[in-house]
C-alpha positions in Angstrom: -8.6 58.2 125.1 -6.1 58.2 122.1 -6.5 55.9 119.4 -4.3 52.5 119.6 -1.0 52.5 117.9 -1.5 50.7 114.4 2.2 50.0 112.7 2.6 48.7 109.7 2.4 45.0 109.1 5.0 43.4 106.8 4.6 40.1 105.3 7.8 38.6 104.8 6.3 35.9 101.8 3.9 38.9 100.1 5.4 39.1 96.4 5.6 42.4 95.7 8.9 43.6 97.5 8.5 47.2 96.5 5.5 47.7 98.2 6.3 45.7 101.2 9.8 48.0 101.7 7.5 51.5 101.3 5.7 49.9 104.2 8.9 49.6 106.0 9.8 52.6 104.9 6.9 54.3 106.4 6.9 52.3 109.9 10.4 53.4 110.0 9.6 56.8 109.7 6.5 57.2 111.3 7.2 55.2 114.6 10.4 53.6 114.2 8.5 50.2 114.8 6.5 47.8 112.6 5.2 44.2 113.0 6.7 41.0 111.2 4.4 38.3 110.0 5.6 35.0 107.7 8.8 35.4 108.7 9.8 31.2 109.0 10.2 30.7 112.5 7.4 28.4 113.5 5.1 29.1 116.2 5.8 25.5 117.4 9.6 26.6 118.0 8.6 29.9 119.6 6.1 27.8 121.8 9.4 26.1 122.9 11.7 28.9 123.9 9.0 30.2 126.1 8.7 27.1 127.8 12.6 27.0 128.2 12.7 30.0 128.8 10.7 30.1 131.8 12.2 26.6 133.1 15.9 28.3 133.4 13.9 31.7 135.2 12.1 29.4 137.6 15.4 27.8 138.7 16.6 28.7 142.5 18.7 32.0 142.0 21.7 30.0 143.1 21.2 27.8 140.1 21.1 30.9 138.0 23.9 32.6 139.5 26.2 29.5 137.9 25.7 31.3 134.8 26.0 34.7 135.7 26.8 36.8 133.0 30.8 37.1 131.5 31.5 38.2 127.4 27.9 39.4 127.7 26.6 35.7 127.8 24.4 34.5 130.4 22.5 35.1 133.2 21.8 38.6 134.7 19.4 39.0 138.2 16.7 41.2 138.7 17.5 44.7 139.2 21.4 44.4 137.7 20.6 46.6 135.0 19.0 50.2 134.6 19.0 51.2 131.1 17.8 55.1 132.4 20.6 55.7 133.9 18.8 58.9 135.1 16.2 57.0 137.4 17.5 56.9 140.9 15.2 53.6 141.6 17.5 50.6 142.6 17.1 49.0 139.0 15.1 47.3 136.8 12.5 44.9 137.8 13.8 41.8 135.2 16.4 39.4 134.8 17.9 38.2 131.6 19.6 35.7 130.0 22.4 36.4 126.7 22.8 34.0 124.1 25.7 35.2 121.4 26.8 34.0 118.0 26.7 30.4 117.9 30.3 30.1 116.3 32.5 31.8 118.7 32.0 29.2 121.5 31.8 31.7 124.2 28.0 31.1 125.3 27.2 29.7 128.9 24.5 26.6 129.1 22.6 25.4 131.7 23.3 21.7 132.0 21.5 19.1 129.8 20.3 17.0 132.8 18.8 19.8 134.6 17.0 21.5 131.4 16.8 19.0 128.4 17.0 20.3 124.9 17.4 24.0 126.2 20.4 24.2 124.5 19.4 22.7 121.3 15.9 25.0 121.3 18.1 28.1 121.4 20.5 27.0 119.0 18.1 26.2 116.2 16.2 29.9 117.4 19.2 31.6 117.1 19.2 29.7 113.8 15.9 30.5 111.9 16.1 34.5 113.7 19.2 35.5 111.8 17.6 33.4 108.8 14.5 35.8 108.8 16.7 39.0 109.9 18.7 38.8 106.8 15.7 38.8 104.3 14.4 41.5 106.5 17.9 43.3 105.7 16.7 42.8 102.0 13.7 44.6 102.2 15.0 47.4 104.2 17.9 48.4 101.7 15.3 48.4 99.1 13.1 50.6 101.7 16.4 53.1 101.6 16.2 52.7 97.8 19.3 50.8 97.7 19.6 47.4 96.2 18.3 44.7 97.7 21.6 43.1 98.4 23.3 46.6 99.4 24.3 45.3 103.0 25.6 42.2 101.7 28.1 43.4 99.8 29.2 45.8 102.1 29.9 43.0 104.2 27.0 43.5 106.9 26.2 40.5 107.0 30.1 38.4 107.7 30.2 37.3 111.3 27.1 39.1 112.4 27.6 39.8 116.0 23.6 38.9 117.0 22.8 38.4 120.9 19.2 36.8 121.8 18.1 38.0 125.2 15.3 35.9 127.0 13.9 37.9 129.6 11.5 37.2 132.5 9.3 40.3 134.3 8.4 38.8 137.8 4.7 40.6 137.9 4.4 39.5 142.1 7.0 42.6 143.4 6.3 44.0 146.3 5.2 47.7 145.8 7.0 50.2 146.9 6.0 54.0 146.6 8.9 54.5 143.7 8.4 54.2 140.4 10.3 51.2 139.1 10.0 49.9 135.4 10.2 46.1 134.0 12.7 47.9 131.6 13.1 51.7 131.9 13.1 53.8 129.1 15.7 53.5 126.8 16.1 53.0 122.6 18.2 50.2 120.9 21.8 51.0 119.5 22.2 48.4 116.9 20.6 48.3 113.8 17.2 46.7 114.3 15.6 44.7 117.2 13.5 41.8 116.7 11.0 41.3 119.9 8.0 38.4 120.5 6.6 38.3 123.3 4.1 36.2 125.1 1.3 38.7 124.9 1.6 40.3 128.1 0.7 43.8 127.9 3.3 46.6 129.2 5.7 48.0 126.3 5.2 51.3 125.7 6.7 53.7 122.8 7.6 57.6 122.9 6.9 59.1 119.7 8.8 62.5 120.4 11.5 61.8 123.3 12.8 65.7 123.2 9.6 67.0 124.1 8.3 67.9 127.5 6.5 66.1 129.0 6.6 63.1 127.2 3.9 60.9 125.9 4.2 57.3 126.3 1.4 55.2 124.1 0.8 51.1 124.7 2.3 48.9 121.5 -0.1 46.3 121.2 1.0 42.4 120.6 0.4 40.4 117.5 0.2 36.6 117.4 2.3 35.2 115.2 4.0 38.5 114.6 7.8 39.9 115.3 7.5 43.4 116.9 10.4 45.4 114.9 12.4 48.3 116.2 14.7 50.8 114.7 17.9 50.9 116.8 20.3 54.1 116.9 22.6 52.7 114.2 20.4 52.5 111.7 18.9 55.8 112.7 22.6 57.2 112.5 23.1 55.9 108.8 19.9 57.3 107.8 20.6 60.6 109.3 17.6 60.2 111.4 15.1 59.6 108.6 14.2 56.0 110.2 14.2 56.8 114.2 15.0 55.2 116.8 12.3 55.6 119.2 12.4 55.7 122.8 11.0 52.4 124.3 10.2 50.7 127.7 8.2 48.1 129.9 5.9 48.8 132.4 6.0 46.6 135.7 3.4 43.9 134.5 0.9 42.8 137.5 1.2 39.4 136.1 4.7 37.3 134.9 6.0 38.7 131.6 8.1 37.1 129.4 10.0 38.2 125.9 12.7 37.6 123.7 14.6 39.8 122.0 17.3 39.5 118.9 19.8 42.2 118.5 21.3 41.3 114.7 24.6 43.1 113.4 26.5 44.9 116.0 29.7 45.5 114.8 32.9 45.9 117.1 33.7 49.4 115.7 33.3 52.6 117.4 29.9 54.6 116.1 30.6 56.8 113.8 28.2 60.3 113.5 27.1 62.0 110.6 25.2 65.1 109.7 23.9 65.3 106.1 22.6 69.1 106.3 20.1 69.9 103.3 20.3 66.4 101.3 24.0 66.7 100.2 25.0 70.6 100.7 27.4 69.4 103.4 28.3 66.1 105.0 30.8 66.7 108.3 31.8 63.5 110.2 31.6 65.0 113.7 34.0 62.1 115.7 36.5 60.9 114.4 36.6 57.3 112.9 38.7 54.9 115.2 38.5 51.5 113.5 37.0 52.0 110.3 39.8 50.6 108.7 38.0 47.2 108.8 35.6 49.3 107.1 32.4 47.8 107.7 30.4 50.7 109.8 31.9 53.4 106.9 31.2 51.2 103.7 27.2 51.2 105.1 27.3 54.6 106.3 29.3 56.4 103.1 26.8 54.1 100.6 23.6 55.3 102.5 24.6 58.7 103.1 25.0 59.1 99.3 21.6 57.0 98.4 20.0 59.7 100.2 22.3 62.5 98.4 21.1 61.1 95.3 17.1 60.8 96.5 17.3 64.6 97.2 19.0 65.7 93.9 16.7 64.1 92.1 13.0 63.9 93.1 
């Protein structure tokens, strides 16, 4: 039996920020995953979020469908999404609820009389998570040998598009002959994802997504910790130094709840770059369609130049 996965544990309260930054770098290079503890989000609040999430998903389907997703906010039903589009199955066996930025007034909320304190709990959680992510990003900058306020300077923290997803994986579904996943294999497309679960297992990663056959490893949960993984955007900015790892969720035997936040997804087109031999050649592979607004461009340019500089000065 293979050894259990061991990710670095990142303690946001640890005073030696450079040591923590080096641990983040190790986790992002080796697995694309790490644990985050002492993040400033109270366990009592997290418990309330799970309780309120369960309350919503326990509503009759007719009530949930009144808040069906629009503007990327609201409810998506069981089997409505399929993250691995190569599969021939009906869809992923999960239902979810999306909550976007609080300032744009586009979110949908259950009625207060139906679910008291539901909205206030989610709004508080959203704000607390953004605070934790902001602290984490400064350490990620240090892990890339950048100044710790780098992301703030280039505008990455201006009006961040941070989305919370409440997820419910039912455990009492009828079995069938076809293989169905709670969340089929995928990588995340943003910068980073923060995940908290109720402890029910199911999350797996595939460290070498291009190799066949794929090898999947179980990710243990850690009480009080967020599981953090790198997204496609960060992988591209670092030219693959930090890896965006393929992952999936198996269909559970009992109900499974989790909550993710995907912060800082910009409304610009994604850029592609190749940094060959660290500084000999930098090529843009796609036209940069909306980079006049420059958040993505500023981030990519600074990260790329930093990595080139690091290679030139071992």
